[in-house]
All heavy atoms as an XYZ file, in Angstrom:
910
protein
N      -3.398     -8.867    -11.127
C      -3.629     -7.482    -10.778
C      -2.313     -6.759    -10.803
O      -1.343     -7.175    -10.169
C      -4.212     -7.318     -9.416
C      -4.468     -5.992     -8.910
S      -5.193     -5.891     -7.240
C      -6.814     -6.131     -7.732
N      -2.199     -5.585    -11.505
C      -0.927     -4.827    -11.583
C       0.286     -5.616    -12.157
O       1.350     -5.582    -11.625
C      -0.557     -4.161    -10.299
C      -1.647     -3.229     -9.746
C      -2.306     -3.496     -8.640
C      -2.123     -2.252    -10.462
C      -3.329     -2.683     -8.062
C      -3.065     -1.311    -10.009
C      -3.676     -1.623     -8.828
N      -0.011     -6.413    -13.214
C       1.071     -7.218    -13.764
C       2.249     -6.348    -14.225
O       2.041     -5.180    -14.810
C       0.523     -8.029    -14.939
C      -0.450     -9.147    -14.479
O      -0.339     -9.465    -13.343
O      -1.339     -9.479    -15.282
N       3.389     -6.782    -14.089
C       4.582     -6.137    -14.445
C       5.114     -4.884    -13.594
O       6.122     -4.426    -13.842
N       4.194     -4.538    -12.660
C       4.755     -3.578    -11.687
C       5.319     -4.253    -10.495
O       4.614     -4.769     -9.651
C       3.584     -2.584    -11.315
C       3.016     -1.928    -12.554
C       1.674     -1.069    -12.083
C       3.919     -0.922    -13.121
N       6.578     -4.267    -10.369
C       7.288     -5.056     -9.404
C       7.905     -4.427     -8.153
O       8.384     -5.058     -7.222
C       8.378     -5.928     -9.937
C       7.692     -6.933    -10.998
O       6.821     -7.635    -10.631
N       8.275     -7.013    -12.073
N       7.893     -3.051     -8.148
C       8.434     -2.312     -7.009
C       7.280     -1.602     -6.361
O       6.522     -0.876     -6.958
C       9.508     -1.412     -7.435
C      10.742     -2.203     -8.052
C      10.807     -2.368     -9.406
C      11.620     -2.761     -7.164
C      11.912     -3.081    -10.030
C      12.677     -3.541     -7.676
C      12.807     -3.662     -9.107
O      13.845     -4.397     -9.683
N       7.175     -1.720     -5.039
C       6.023     -1.107     -4.271
C       6.604     -0.180     -3.165
O       7.537     -0.654     -2.426
C       5.129     -2.170     -3.661
C       4.512     -3.019     -4.859
C       4.062     -1.413     -2.937
C       3.674     -4.208     -4.487
N       6.239      0.953     -3.043
C       6.640      1.850     -2.027
C       5.364      2.394     -1.407
O       4.406      2.764     -2.107
C       7.419      3.094     -2.449
O       8.650      2.563     -3.166
C       7.781      3.897     -1.331
N       5.133      2.330     -0.111
C       4.063      2.735      0.641
C       4.389      3.952      1.490
O       5.361      3.837      2.226
C       3.393      1.653      1.484
C       2.122      1.969      2.242
C       1.195      0.675      2.240
C       2.348      2.425      3.635
N       3.663      5.068      1.362
C       3.905      6.305      2.188
C       2.701      6.362      3.068
O       1.579      6.335      2.726
C       4.026      7.576      1.296
C       4.990      7.404      0.162
C       4.699      6.869     -1.053
C       6.388      7.815      0.464
C       5.699      6.755     -2.042
C       7.251      7.731     -0.505
C       6.947      7.158     -1.768
O       7.870      7.099     -2.764
N       2.971      6.476      4.341
C       1.952      6.399      5.397
C       2.072      7.717      6.200
O       3.139      8.016      6.828
C       2.169      5.289      6.358
C       1.005      5.020      7.213
C       0.688      5.734      8.432
C      -0.025      4.027      7.107
N      -0.442      5.151      8.948
C      -0.958      4.139      8.234
C      -0.220      3.046      6.122
C      -2.088      3.327      8.306
C      -1.336      2.181      6.351
C      -2.251      2.475      7.336
N       0.976      8.537      6.217
C       0.917      9.758      6.887
C      -0.142      9.596      7.966
O      -1.309      9.328      7.727
C       0.561     10.911      6.039
C       1.676     11.361      5.019
C       1.628     10.427      3.878
C       1.344     12.753      4.585
N       0.296      9.773      9.311
C      -0.677      9.585     10.434
C      -0.871     10.923     11.093
O       0.094     11.587     11.413
C      -0.176      8.562     11.374
O      -0.986      8.399     12.402
N      -2.112     11.173     11.378
C      -2.430     12.417     12.100
C      -2.896     12.173     13.530
O      -3.332     13.070     14.327
N      -2.751     10.893     13.963
C      -3.109     10.522     15.343
C      -2.061     10.913     16.247
O      -0.875     10.597     16.082
C      -3.477      8.976     15.525
C      -4.733      8.668     14.951
C      -4.921      7.854     13.802
C      -5.956      9.042     15.648
C      -6.020      7.526     13.253
C      -7.186      8.628     15.109
C      -7.256      7.923     14.004
N      -2.390     11.565     17.360
C      -1.448     11.956     18.358
C      -0.373     12.841     17.696
O      -0.664     13.872     17.203
N       0.841     12.407     17.758
C       1.995     13.147     17.107
C       2.016     12.870     15.623
O       2.036     11.639     15.262
C       3.232     12.660     17.827
C       4.550     13.146     17.280
C       5.674     12.508     17.964
O       5.664     12.403     19.192
O       6.701     12.256     17.383
N       1.966     13.833     14.698
C       1.864     13.563     13.364
C       3.187     12.747     12.941
O       4.316     13.024     13.461
C       1.827     14.955     12.635
C       1.323     15.834     13.781
C       1.778     15.232     15.053
N       2.990     11.788     12.035
C       4.068     10.870     11.716
C       4.046     10.669     10.263
O       2.967     10.597      9.662
C       3.851      9.552     12.503
C       5.092      8.704     12.446
C       4.900      7.536     13.374
C       6.167      6.692     13.358
N       5.964      5.565     14.307
N       5.273     10.347      9.651
C       5.473     10.087      8.284
C       6.373      8.926      8.098
O       7.423      8.966      8.718
C       5.953     11.350      7.510
C       6.212     11.195      6.045
C       5.139     10.999      5.130
C       7.583     10.997      5.674
C       5.560     10.893      3.749
C       7.820     10.846      4.363
C       6.886     10.768      3.387
O       7.180     10.580      2.168
N       5.979      7.913      7.355
C       6.761      6.737      7.292
C       6.836      6.224      5.823
O       5.825      6.583      5.036
C       6.152      5.567      8.037
C       6.229      5.711      9.566
C       5.499      4.614     10.317
O       4.716      3.818      9.680
O       5.691      4.596     11.448
N       7.931      5.642      5.383
C       8.032      5.116      4.054
C       8.371      3.693      4.227
O       9.300      3.286      4.930
C       9.253      5.808      3.241
C       9.002      7.288      3.038
C       9.344      5.113      1.958
C      10.021      7.966      2.421
N       7.489      2.808      3.632
C       7.665      1.344      3.679
C       7.852      0.900      2.249
O       7.353      1.484      1.284
C       6.400      0.660      4.169
C       6.014      1.100      5.665
C       5.541      2.292      6.123
C       6.253      0.187      6.820
N       5.413      2.194      7.438
C       5.947      0.940      7.827
C       6.877     -0.999      6.928
C       5.951      0.425      9.211
C       6.888     -1.517      8.199
C       6.410     -0.897      9.296
N       8.810     -0.199      2.137
C       8.983     -0.745      0.823
C       8.597     -2.218      0.870
O       8.806     -2.835      1.914
C      10.427     -0.540      0.437
C      10.774      0.878      0.187
C      12.118      1.218     -0.314
O      12.953      0.229     -0.411
O      12.378      2.421     -0.589
N       8.220     -2.731     -0.251
C       7.890     -4.165     -0.365
C       9.032     -5.039     -0.639
O       9.928     -4.633     -1.301
C       6.855     -4.382     -1.479
N       8.999     -6.203     -0.129
C      10.006     -7.122     -0.367
C       9.429     -7.908     -1.607
O       8.505     -8.530     -1.681
C      10.077     -8.189      0.764
C      10.590     -7.520      2.119
C      10.719     -8.603      3.182
C      11.351     -7.909      4.285
N      11.735     -8.917      5.347
N      10.319     -7.624     -2.741
C       9.857     -8.093     -4.048
C       9.443     -9.632     -3.942
O       8.485     -9.976     -4.699
C      10.981     -7.905     -5.071
C      10.578     -8.156     -6.502
C      11.736     -7.703     -7.357
C      11.338     -7.935     -8.806
N      12.432     -7.598     -9.727
N      10.194    -10.431     -3.330
C       9.923    -11.885     -3.307
C       8.598    -12.226     -2.635
O       8.011    -13.260     -2.849
C      10.954    -12.599     -2.483
N       8.045    -11.285     -1.940
C       6.669    -11.514     -1.178
C       5.449    -11.060     -1.984
O       4.422    -11.338     -1.602
C       6.644    -10.769      0.185
O       6.548     -9.376     -0.010
C       7.879    -11.189      0.928
N       5.688    -10.382     -3.071
C       4.593     -9.921     -3.939
C       3.914    -11.041     -4.561
O       4.542    -11.737     -5.441
C       5.070     -8.896     -5.005
C       5.688     -7.650     -4.319
C       3.950     -8.408     -5.910
C       6.302     -6.753     -5.221
N       2.591    -11.268     -4.263
C       1.809    -12.397     -4.858
C       0.598    -11.653     -5.575
O      -0.109    -11.012     -4.925
C       1.523    -13.440     -3.764
C       2.693    -14.038     -3.185
C       2.357    -15.036     -2.160
O       1.178    -15.367     -2.009
N       3.265    -15.614     -1.580
N       0.308    -12.170     -6.700
C      -0.851    -11.659     -7.388
C      -1.829    -12.863     -7.732
O      -1.422    -13.943     -8.102
C      -0.369    -11.167     -8.787
C       0.478     -9.885     -8.751
C       0.954     -9.549    -10.156
N       1.799     -8.311    -10.112
C       3.022     -8.241     -9.900
N       3.595     -9.380     -9.715
N       3.682     -7.111     -9.894
N      -3.114    -12.469     -7.698
C      -4.209    -13.308     -8.278
C      -4.937    -12.402     -9.110
O      -4.741    -11.169     -9.091
C      -5.040    -13.858     -7.072
O      -5.737    -12.786     -6.499
C      -4.269    -14.659     -6.027
N      -5.975    -12.964     -9.865
C      -6.789    -11.996    -10.648
C      -7.516    -10.895     -9.991
O      -7.606     -9.867    -10.526
C      -7.801    -12.875    -11.393
C      -7.062    -14.256    -11.376
C      -6.196    -14.332    -10.081
N      -7.828    -11.088     -8.700
C      -8.551    -10.020     -7.976
C      -7.868     -9.678     -6.726
O      -8.532     -8.977     -5.825
C      -9.964    -10.504     -7.721
C     -10.015    -11.824     -6.802
O      -8.858    -12.383     -6.536
O     -11.145    -12.156     -6.347
N      -6.584     -9.861     -6.446
C      -5.878     -9.474     -5.259
C      -4.401     -9.303     -5.490
O      -3.839     -9.972     -6.344
C      -6.107    -10.323     -4.100
O      -5.532    -11.584     -4.229
N      -3.846     -8.557     -4.654
C      -2.299     -8.393     -4.576
C      -1.933     -8.370     -3.170
O      -2.519     -7.655     -2.346
C      -2.022     -7.001     -5.287
C      -0.526     -6.649     -5.317
C       0.264     -7.622     -6.234
C      -0.332     -5.227     -5.735
N      -1.058     -9.249     -2.714
C      -0.585     -9.322     -1.370
C       0.910     -9.156     -1.383
O       1.668     -9.691     -2.130
C      -0.829    -10.725     -0.894
O      -2.252    -11.097     -0.993
C      -0.573    -10.959      0.563
N       1.405     -8.461     -0.275
C       2.864     -8.202     -0.182
C       3.204     -7.877      1.227
O       2.302     -7.481      2.038
C       3.296     -7.140     -1.112
C       2.641     -5.859     -1.066
C       3.051     -4.823     -0.338
C       1.518     -5.627     -1.893
C       2.323     -3.646     -0.296
C       0.805     -4.445     -1.879
C       1.172     -3.459     -1.105
N       4.503     -8.038      1.495
C       5.037     -7.690      2.838
C       5.907     -6.454      2.728
O       6.426     -6.208      1.574
C       5.881     -8.747      3.483
O       5.156     -9.977      3.729
N       6.022     -5.641      3.754
C       6.714     -4.411      3.782
C       7.644     -4.335      4.786
O       7.507     -4.957      5.974
C       5.778     -3.218      3.935
C       4.640     -3.072      2.883
C       3.448     -2.250      3.457
C       5.117     -2.430      1.666
N       8.769     -3.597      4.715
C       9.637     -3.247      5.660
C       9.802     -1.680      5.845
O       9.717     -1.023      4.816
C      11.090     -3.979      5.542
C      11.791     -3.408      4.356
C      12.704     -2.333      4.504
C      11.676     -3.955      3.011
C      13.413     -1.918      3.420
C      12.340     -3.584      2.053
C      13.175     -2.586      2.102
O      13.831     -2.058      1.013
N      10.067     -1.165      6.981
C      10.234      0.203      7.244
C      11.500      0.852      6.643
O      12.579      0.213      7.110
C      10.077      0.598      8.677
C      10.151      2.031      9.100
C       8.875      2.725      8.408
C      10.121      2.201     10.530
N      11.445      1.558      5.692
C      12.669      2.214      5.051
C      13.050      3.566      5.648
O      14.159      3.898      5.670
C      12.497      2.427      3.554
N      12.004      4.268      6.191
C      12.228      5.633      6.806
C      11.056      5.929      7.726
O      10.036      5.693      7.302
C      12.356      6.727      5.698
C      13.000      7.870      6.317
C      14.160      8.304      6.416
C      12.145      9.057      6.888
N      14.281      9.605      7.128
C      13.016     10.006      7.340
C      10.788      9.193      7.005
C      12.656     11.189      7.867
C      10.362     10.341      7.747
C      11.348     11.400      8.077
N      11.321      6.394      8.901
C      12.629      6.735      9.591
C      13.347      5.448      9.943
O      12.700      4.416     10.051
C      12.159      7.538     10.766
C      10.854      7.011     11.074
C      10.151      6.704      9.792
N      14.590      5.531     10.090
C      15.368      4.398     10.356
C      15.280      4.086     11.882
O      15.830      4.604     12.751
C      16.902      4.582     10.055
C      17.173      4.808      8.673
C      18.553      5.159      8.344
C      16.737      3.568      7.806
N      14.346      3.101     12.094
C      14.054      2.667     13.518
C      13.536      1.232     13.335
O      13.039      0.752     12.235
C      13.015      3.583     14.157
C      11.714      3.523     13.467
C      10.694      4.631     14.193
O      11.104      5.753     14.520
O       9.655      4.217     14.357
N      13.652      0.473     14.391
C      13.074     -0.864     14.456
C      11.612     -0.860     14.302
O      10.908     -0.217     15.050
C      13.493     -1.669     15.721
C      15.020     -1.926     15.570
C      15.335     -3.328     16.322
O      14.418     -4.113     16.516
O      16.479     -3.409     16.750
N      11.139     -1.779     13.505
C       9.633     -1.931     13.339
C       9.432     -3.234     12.846
O      10.236     -3.896     12.085
C       9.086     -0.914     12.294
N       8.234     -3.820     13.189
C       7.854     -5.135     12.679
C       7.508     -4.995     11.195
O       7.074     -3.881     10.670
C       6.601     -5.654     13.410
C       6.935     -5.997     14.841
O       8.075     -6.340     15.087
O       5.957     -5.909     15.607
N       7.582     -6.070     10.448
C       7.231     -6.169      9.083
C       5.638     -5.899      8.929
O       5.044     -6.279      9.868
C       7.603     -7.488      8.565
C       7.424     -7.716      7.123
C       7.986     -9.028      6.644
O       7.371    -10.106      6.958
O       9.063     -9.050      6.093
N       5.270     -5.322      7.873
C       3.883     -5.061      7.770
C       3.427     -5.976      6.567
O       4.147     -6.390      5.689
N       2.033     -6.332      6.549
C       1.467     -7.157      5.528
C       0.285     -6.436      4.923
O      -0.563     -5.937      5.705
C       1.057     -8.420      6.110
C       2.220     -9.220      6.667
N       3.195     -9.805      5.956
C       2.635     -9.245      7.969
C       4.073    -10.319      6.767
N       3.745    -10.034      8.008
N       0.077     -6.431      3.549
C      -0.874     -5.663      2.938
C      -1.571     -6.642      1.980
O      -0.946     -7.429      1.215
C      -0.393     -4.445      2.236
C      -1.459     -3.742      1.290
C       0.116     -3.404      3.242
N      -2.981     -6.435      1.859
C      -3.734     -7.089      0.800
C      -4.589     -5.979      0.126
O      -5.294     -5.262      0.776
C      -4.673     -8.217      1.360
C      -3.981     -9.274      2.129
C      -5.505     -8.878      0.188
C      -4.826    -10.247      2.867
N      -4.400     -5.974     -1.170
C      -5.207     -5.165     -2.052
C      -6.189     -6.028     -2.819
O      -5.704     -6.952     -3.464
C      -4.376     -4.236     -3.008
C      -3.498     -3.341     -2.149
C      -5.338     -3.447     -3.870
C      -2.470     -2.541     -2.987
N      -7.482     -5.653     -2.707
C      -8.522     -6.583     -3.282
C      -9.342     -5.713     -4.232
O      -9.607     -4.545     -4.026
C      -9.488     -7.134     -2.233
C      -8.836     -8.152     -1.282
C      -9.837     -8.636     -0.363
N      -9.357     -9.273      0.823
C      -8.721    -10.429      0.887
N      -8.628    -11.200     -0.185
N      -8.255    -11.006      2.075
N      -9.688     -6.339     -5.372
C     -10.617     -5.899     -6.315
C     -12.058     -6.198     -5.860
O     -12.410     -7.406     -5.825
C     -10.363     -6.342     -7.764
C     -11.372     -5.814     -8.723
C     -11.226     -4.339     -9.003
O     -10.105     -3.871     -9.247
N     -12.229     -3.619     -8.792
N     -12.881     -5.244     -5.526
C     -14.306     -5.490     -5.106
C     -15.160     -4.891     -6.231
O     -14.653     -4.258     -7.085
C     -14.611     -4.813     -3.788
C     -13.679     -5.084     -2.699
C     -14.207     -6.239     -1.873
N     -13.438     -6.359     -0.653
C     -13.153     -7.558     -0.074
N     -13.566     -8.601     -0.638
N     -12.496     -7.572      1.027
N     -16.402     -5.187     -6.188
C     -17.379     -4.609     -7.100
C     -17.298     -3.093     -7.059
O     -17.356     -2.400     -8.135
C     -18.729     -5.055     -6.886
C     -19.048     -6.456     -7.183
C     -20.486     -6.888     -7.009
O     -21.360     -6.098     -7.119
O     -20.668     -8.079     -6.747
N     -17.155     -2.456     -5.973
C     -17.159     -1.064     -5.834
C     -15.738     -0.422     -6.081
O     -15.618      0.775     -6.069
C     -17.591     -0.590     -4.428
N     -14.676     -1.224     -6.281
C     -13.367     -0.762     -6.603
C     -12.398     -1.376     -5.720
O     -12.623     -2.498     -5.187
N     -11.140     -0.871     -5.547
C     -10.069     -1.414     -4.829
C     -10.183     -1.099     -3.352
O     -10.614      0.039     -3.043
C      -8.653     -0.927     -5.328
C      -8.315     -1.234     -6.809
C      -7.113     -0.631     -7.227
C      -8.252     -2.731     -6.983
N      -9.809     -2.061     -2.461
C      -9.708     -1.838     -1.098
C      -8.330     -2.343     -0.631
O      -7.719     -3.147     -1.251
C     -10.808     -2.490     -0.330
O     -10.632     -4.020     -0.523
C     -12.226     -2.126     -0.792
N      -7.958     -1.857      0.499
C      -6.620     -2.221      1.193
C      -6.875     -2.768      2.601
O      -7.740     -2.100      3.338
C      -5.668     -1.009      1.342
C      -4.466     -1.267      2.056
C      -3.328     -0.601      1.301
C      -4.589     -0.728      3.456
N      -6.391     -3.912      2.868
C      -6.409     -4.403      4.292
C      -5.003     -4.546      4.749
O      -4.070     -4.884      4.032
C      -7.048     -5.767      4.275
C      -8.561     -5.733      3.834
C      -9.021     -7.219      3.673
O      -8.642     -8.133      4.446
O      -9.880     -7.415      2.782
N      -4.750     -4.201      6.065
C      -3.392     -4.305      6.541
C      -3.503     -4.790      8.010
O      -4.486     -4.574      8.719
C      -2.615     -3.019      6.479
O      -1.373     -3.089      7.102
C      -3.447     -1.875      7.149
N      -2.467     -5.498      8.379
C      -2.387     -5.949      9.810
C      -2.313     -4.742     10.817
O      -2.377     -4.992     12.012
C      -1.318     -7.040     10.005
C       0.011     -6.585      9.622
O       0.203     -5.569      9.001
O       0.915     -7.498      9.749
N      -1.963     -3.560     10.379
C      -1.866     -2.454     11.280
C      -3.278     -2.014     11.762
O      -3.407     -1.443     12.820
C      -1.238     -1.171     10.525
C       0.180     -1.492     10.082
C       1.154     -2.156     10.781
C       0.759     -1.120      8.903
N       2.297     -2.171     10.046
C       2.121     -1.525      8.808
C       0.394     -0.351      7.725
C       2.998     -1.279      7.843
C       1.229     -0.177      6.727
C       2.458     -0.574      6.672
N      -4.271     -2.194     10.884
C      -5.642     -1.917     11.231
C      -6.513     -3.235     10.889
O      -7.130     -3.191      9.801
C      -6.183     -0.754     10.466
C      -5.555      0.565     11.004
C      -4.337      0.995     10.380
C      -6.027      1.281     11.991
C      -3.798      2.196     10.782
C      -5.493      2.471     12.407
C      -4.317      2.846     11.784
N      -6.304     -4.304     11.637
C      -6.897     -5.525     11.230
C      -8.403     -5.608     11.097
O      -8.963     -6.419     10.188
C      -6.488     -6.507     12.346
C      -6.186     -5.693     13.510
C      -5.695     -4.380     13.044
N      -9.210     -4.721     11.624
C     -10.661     -4.803     11.442
C     -11.118     -3.796     10.450
O     -12.349     -3.648     10.167
C     -11.254     -4.479     12.766
C     -10.991     -5.486     13.904
C     -11.244     -6.893     13.566
O     -12.444     -7.102     13.028
O     -10.590     -7.811     13.746
N     -10.230     -3.000      9.781
C     -10.550     -1.903      8.913
C     -10.197     -2.316      7.429
O      -9.332     -3.054      7.162
C      -9.917     -0.591      9.260
C     -10.200     -0.250     10.667
C     -11.632      0.000     10.964
O     -12.379      0.455      9.999
O     -12.171     -0.013     12.092
N     -11.015     -1.656      6.537
C     -10.694     -1.825      5.095
C     -10.683     -0.329      4.642
O     -11.616      0.413      4.715
C     -11.848     -2.622      4.512
C     -11.508     -3.220      3.105
C     -12.665     -4.157      2.603
O     -13.632     -3.645      2.211
O     -12.410     -5.330      2.785
N      -9.693     -0.079      3.834
C      -9.504      1.271      3.258
C      -9.913      1.279      1.769
O      -9.451      0.421      0.942
C      -7.985      1.708      3.180
C      -7.481      2.033      4.647
C      -7.068      0.926      5.349
C      -7.274      3.187      5.065
C      -6.468      1.011      6.683
C      -6.710      3.447      6.337
C      -6.363      2.267      7.066
N     -10.759      2.199      1.320
C     -11.090      2.325     -0.070
C      -9.886      2.945     -0.747
O      -9.283      3.861     -0.169
C     -12.263      3.202     -0.343
C     -13.549      2.474      0.209
O     -13.643      1.308      0.024
O     -14.524      3.199      0.619
N      -9.533      2.581     -1.992
C      -8.391      3.104     -2.750
C      -8.864      3.663     -3.999
O      -9.753      3.256     -4.610
C      -7.420      2.031     -3.057
C      -6.711      1.297     -1.763
C      -5.911      0.076     -2.288
C      -5.825      2.342     -1.084
N      -8.152      4.771     -4.384
C      -8.332      5.522     -5.689
C      -7.107      5.372     -6.460
O      -6.012      5.501     -5.999
C      -8.692      7.021     -5.381
C      -9.922      7.062     -4.428
C      -9.728      7.104     -2.996
C     -11.208      6.957     -4.829
C     -10.750      7.199     -2.146
C     -12.276      7.023     -4.078
C     -12.137      7.072     -2.743
O     -13.124      7.134     -1.857
N      -7.322      5.156     -7.736
C      -6.155      4.805     -8.622
C      -5.800      5.942     -9.503
O      -6.734      6.675    -10.158
C      -6.526      3.643     -9.556
O      -6.939      2.563     -8.768
C      -5.362      3.192    -10.384
N      -4.569      6.176     -9.601
C      -3.912      7.300    -10.500
C      -2.846      6.652    -11.388
O      -2.080      5.873    -10.675
C      -3.479      8.496     -9.684
C      -4.443      9.130     -8.795
C      -4.571      8.629     -7.542
C      -5.370     10.079     -9.291
C      -5.481      9.217     -6.645
C      -6.356     10.629     -8.365
C      -6.372     10.152     -7.101
N      -2.787      6.852    -12.581
C      -1.643      6.174    -13.333
C      -1.142      7.156    -14.455
O      -1.893      7.948    -14.883
C      -2.063      4.849    -13.897
O      -3.022      5.040    -14.827
N       0.069      6.763    -14.879
C       0.649      7.534    -16.042
C      -0.036      6.939    -17.287
O      -0.517      5.824    -17.320
C       2.157      7.336    -16.144
O       2.477      5.929    -16.147
C       2.776      7.914    -14.912
N      -0.109      7.697    -18.373
C      -0.761      7.230    -19.540
C      -0.176      5.857    -20.058
O      -0.925      5.029    -20.664
C      -0.497      8.430    -20.591
C      -0.357      9.597    -19.797
C       0.352      9.139    -18.466
N       1.067      5.650    -19.996
C       1.744      4.386    -20.451
C       1.705      3.293    -19.362
O       2.184      2.159    -19.640
C       3.256      4.689    -20.825
C       4.058      5.183    -19.622
O       3.603      5.261    -18.503
O       5.181      5.566    -19.887
N       1.012      3.582    -18.282
C       0.898      2.524    -17.220
C       2.204      2.045    -16.532
O       2.326      1.023    -16.008
C       0.094      1.316    -17.773
C      -1.312      1.669    -18.199
C      -2.143      2.094    -17.009
O      -2.213      1.434    -15.997
N      -2.937      3.151    -17.111
N       3.283      2.932    -16.816
C       4.630      2.495    -16.233
C       4.548      2.720    -14.732
O       5.379      2.073    -14.009
C       5.692      3.306    -16.871
C       6.051      2.947    -18.273
C       6.816      1.667    -18.401
O       7.670      1.322    -17.546
O       6.398      0.838    -19.235
N       3.753      3.651    -14.219
C       3.608      3.767    -12.727
C       2.152      3.996    -12.427
O       1.325      4.572    -13.166
C       4.318      5.091    -12.369
C       5.775      5.116    -12.637
C       6.476      6.315    -12.169
O       6.461      6.551    -10.917
O       7.140      6.977    -13.039
N       1.860      3.540    -11.285
C       0.432      3.558    -10.691
C       0.546      4.015     -9.253
O       1.406      3.564     -8.561
C      -0.299      2.132    -10.826
C      -1.571      2.227    -10.061
C      -0.359      1.697    -12.266
N      -0.360      4.931     -8.836
C      -0.401      5.417     -7.490
C      -1.792      5.235     -7.025
O      -2.781      5.426     -7.666
C      -0.084      6.922     -7.445
C      -0.080      7.469     -6.122
S       1.251      7.140     -5.062
C       2.485      8.221     -5.695
N      -1.858      4.649     -5.825
C      -3.088      4.252     -5.078
C      -3.182      5.303     -3.855
O      -2.187      5.340     -3.305
C      -3.223      2.940     -4.637
C      -3.216      1.776     -5.744
C      -3.277      0.482     -5.165
C      -4.234      2.096     -6.828
N      -4.376      5.872     -3.562
C      -4.512      6.656     -2.406
C      -5.718      6.221     -1.665
O      -6.640      5.857     -2.195
C      -4.689      8.136     -2.890
C      -4.906      9.070     -1.793
C      -5.416     10.381     -2.216
C      -5.707     11.341     -1.160
N      -6.812     10.950     -0.239
N      -5.406      6.174     -0.446
C      -6.594      5.761      0.583
C      -6.412      6.568      1.829
O      -5.420      7.103      2.080
N      -7.553      6.632      2.609
C      -7.466      7.358      3.777
C      -8.572      6.733      4.689
O      -9.550      6.240      4.241
C      -7.645      8.850      3.726
C      -9.000      9.241      3.157
O      -9.291      8.713      2.146
N      -9.571     10.279      3.673
N      -8.323      6.824      5.940
C      -9.235      6.364      7.040
C      -9.021      7.289      8.250
O      -7.866      7.351      8.769
C      -8.910      4.899      7.427
C      -9.734      4.416      8.579
C     -11.009      3.961      8.392
C      -9.143      4.278      9.787
C     -11.748      3.610      9.406
C      -9.940      3.745     10.879
C     -11.266      3.436     10.700
N     -10.067      7.983      8.594
C      -9.921      9.013      9.598
C      -8.801      9.945      9.379
O      -8.710     10.637      8.544
C     -10.010      8.315     10.975
C     -11.389      7.621     11.231
C     -11.510      6.856     12.558
O     -10.623      7.131     13.441
O     -12.434      6.207     12.842
N      -7.822      9.822     10.263
C      -6.568     10.612     10.198
C      -5.374     10.002      9.574
O      -4.300     10.526      9.567
C      -6.197     11.275     11.458
C      -7.222     12.114     12.096
C      -6.778     12.558     13.453
N      -7.806     13.393     14.153
C      -7.844     13.610     15.401
N      -6.906     13.237     16.135
N      -8.891     14.221     15.907
N      -5.647      8.772      9.029
C      -4.571      8.072      8.316
C      -4.631      8.204      6.835
O      -5.762      8.100      6.211
C      -4.643      6.611      8.605
C      -4.633      6.162     10.083
C      -3.343      6.548     10.739
O      -2.347      6.127     10.219
O      -3.426      7.068     11.891
N      -3.455      8.599      6.123
C      -3.432      8.737      4.681
C      -2.383      7.822      4.141
O      -1.252      7.748      4.631
C      -3.109     10.174      4.427
C      -4.232     11.128      4.808
N      -5.379     11.411      4.263
C      -4.255     11.889      6.025
C      -6.084     12.145      5.039
N      -5.387     12.474      6.042
N      -2.749      7.058      3.100
C      -1.837      6.130      2.524
C      -1.732      6.383      0.983
O      -2.688      6.625      0.356
C      -2.542      4.622      2.594
C      -2.708      4.394      4.108
C      -1.552      3.581      2.073
C      -3.835      3.375      4.243
N      -0.435      6.325      0.515
C      -0.120      6.464     -0.837
C       0.675      5.221     -1.185
O       1.662      5.004     -0.598
C       0.645      7.630     -1.222
C      -0.204      8.910     -0.929
C      -0.039      9.558      0.412
C      -0.994      9.562     -1.751
C      -0.800     10.736      0.678
C      -1.802     10.720     -1.539
C      -1.672     11.225     -0.284
N       0.196      4.463     -2.247
C       1.006      3.258     -2.635
C       1.438      3.528     -4.046
O       0.674      3.774     -4.942
C       0.188      2.038     -2.506
C      -0.364      1.839     -1.065
C       0.985      0.840     -2.976
C      -1.399      0.656     -0.992
N       2.777      3.438     -4.248
C       3.314      3.660     -5.543
C       3.920      2.446     -6.159
O       4.750      1.713     -5.529
C       4.550      4.706     -5.350
C       5.198      5.100     -6.617
N       6.493      5.467     -6.626
C       4.777      5.230     -7.878
C       6.897      5.752     -7.885
N       5.850      5.676     -8.763
N       3.307      1.990     -7.303
C       3.792      0.813     -8.023
C       4.562      1.272     -9.227
O       4.213      2.232     -9.906
C       2.538      0.015     -8.557
C       1.767     -0.523     -7.480
C       0.532      0.084     -7.223
C       2.023     -1.797     -6.956
C      -0.318     -0.430     -6.207
C       1.146     -2.284     -5.860
C       0.012     -1.535     -5.678
N       5.713      0.663     -9.414
C       6.462      0.978    -10.526
C       7.333     -0.171    -10.936
O       7.462     -1.135    -10.271
C       7.411      2.255    -10.339
C       8.202      2.203     -9.121
N       9.551      1.865     -9.000
C       7.755      2.376     -7.681
C       9.887      2.011     -7.779
N       8.862      2.193     -6.989
N       7.856     -0.141    -12.204
C       8.644     -1.297    -12.774
C      10.027     -1.268    -12.181
O      10.575     -0.534    -11.771
C       8.684     -1.120    -14.308
C       7.293     -1.335    -14.920
C       7.358     -1.396    -16.384
N       6.216     -1.305    -17.004
C       5.190     -2.169    -17.087
N       5.404     -3.341    -16.631
N       4.019     -1.905    -17.611
C-alpha cells in the first residue's frame, strides 16, 4: 500500500474544547506496509511541546480506506484519497465529529 511514498506528515485539527492544530511526522524507520495496510509511528513536530509518540494503522477495507489511531482506540475514521496525476503525492482526509485529519504522503 502506497509503495514508494516514504515521507508522511499528519495534520490534526481538533474542534473539541479549545481549537487546536498539530503537525505530526512519521518516523521513516517505523513505516511498515502490507498489501492491505500501512502502519507507522508519529512524533509531534508542531507545536513544540512534549507529547507521546502516536501510532497509526491505515487499512484497506471493502468500502475503502480507514484509519485507526491510539489517540481514539475504539474509533475508526473513514479516509478519502486525493492524489496528483503522477502519484508523486497522495493526501488522505478523514474526520470524526469535530476532529479533522489530513495525511500527506510524498517521496
